[in-house]
C-alpha positions in Angstrom: 37.5 -33.8 -24.7 37.3 -31.1 -22.0 36.2 -31.3 -18.4 34.9 -28.5 -16.2 35.4 -27.6 -12.6 34.5 -30.2 -10.0 32.2 -29.1 -7.2 31.8 -31.7 -4.4 28.4 -32.0 -2.6 28.8 -32.6 1.1 26.0 -33.7 3.4 25.0 -31.4 6.2 22.3 -31.7 8.8 22.1 -28.4 10.7 22.2 -24.9 9.0 23.6 -23.1 12.1 26.4 -25.6 12.6 27.3 -25.5 8.9 27.5 -21.7 8.9 29.6 -21.8 12.1 32.1 -24.3 10.6 32.3 -23.3 7.0 31.8 -19.5 7.3 32.9 -18.4 10.8 35.7 -21.0 11.3 37.1 -21.8 7.9 36.4 -18.5 6.2 34.2 -19.6 3.2 31.6 -17.2 2.0 28.0 -18.1 1.1 27.4 -17.6 -2.6 23.8 -18.6 -2.6 21.1 -20.7 -0.8 18.1 -22.5 -2.0 15.0 -24.1 -0.4 11.9 -25.3 -2.2 9.9 -23.9 0.7 10.8 -22.3 4.0 10.4 -25.5 6.0 12.3 -27.7 3.6 16.1 -28.7 3.5 18.7 -26.2 2.6 21.1 -26.5 -0.3 23.8 -23.9 -0.5 27.1 -23.0 -2.2 30.1 -21.8 -0.3 33.4 -20.7 -1.7 36.9 -19.5 -0.8 39.2 -18.5 -3.6 38.8 -21.1 -6.4 37.4 -23.7 -4.0 33.7 -24.2 -4.3 31.6 -26.7 -2.2 27.9 -27.5 -2.2 26.3 -28.3 1.2 23.1 -30.2 1.2 20.6 -31.1 3.9 18.7 -33.2 1.3 18.6 -36.9 2.0 20.3 -38.8 -0.8 22.4 -35.9 -2.1 25.6 -37.1 -0.5 27.0 -39.5 2.1 28.1 -38.2 5.5 31.8 -39.1 6.1 33.0 -38.1 2.7 36.4 -36.5 2.1 37.7 -33.9 -0.2 41.2 -32.7 -0.9 41.7 -29.0 -1.4 45.0 -27.8 -2.8 46.4 -24.5 -1.4 49.7 -22.6 -1.7 48.9 -21.0 1.6 48.7 -24.0 4.0 50.8 -22.3 6.7 48.7 -19.1 6.6 45.5 -21.1 6.8 46.8 -23.2 9.7 47.7 -20.0 11.5 44.3 -18.5 11.0 42.5 -21.6 12.1 44.7 -22.0 15.2 44.1 -18.4 16.1 40.3 -18.9 15.8 40.4 -21.3 18.7 37.3 -23.2 17.3 36.1 -25.4 20.1 35.5 -28.5 17.9 38.7 -28.7 16.0 42.4 -27.8 16.3 43.9 -29.2 13.1 47.7 -29.6 12.7 49.9 -30.0 9.6 51.4 -33.4 8.8 54.3 -34.2 6.5 53.0 -37.1 4.4 55.2 -40.0 3.1 54.2 -39.1 -0.5 55.8 -35.7 -0.2 52.9 -33.3 0.6 52.0 -31.4 3.7 48.4 -31.8 4.8 46.0 -30.5 7.3 42.8 -32.5 7.8 39.7 -31.1 9.6 36.3 -32.8 10.0 33.1 -30.8 9.7 30.3 -31.3 12.2 28.7 -33.9 9.9 31.6 -36.2 9.6 33.0 -34.9 6.3 36.7 -34.5 6.1 38.4 -31.6 4.4 42.1 -32.2 3.7 44.0 -29.0 2.8 47.1 -30.0 0.8 50.2 -28.0 0.3 53.7 -28.8 -1.1 
């Protein structure tokens, strides 16, 4: 039995704020966008390296306040880049966890939490 790649869906409510956070601050790129019509909710895919996320404005696609863990071997470099960005809504720090990992948590504008995990 095989399993494929997992792609979390995170709820978003505002296209401009989603772009500001995921693209301008975190450094994800937009892979594609979809709307059924120009005035309907946006569904888009963003990615950075092997990490892929779906962001949806559609009611019922996901629950605000979700959390995802994203493993990285470049936690310190990511932290340095995010600190240098001086994003006005978040200044995440790295914590040493009791279970042996180093983690940096940052909340998006919609209450979703991204936890970047290093060794």
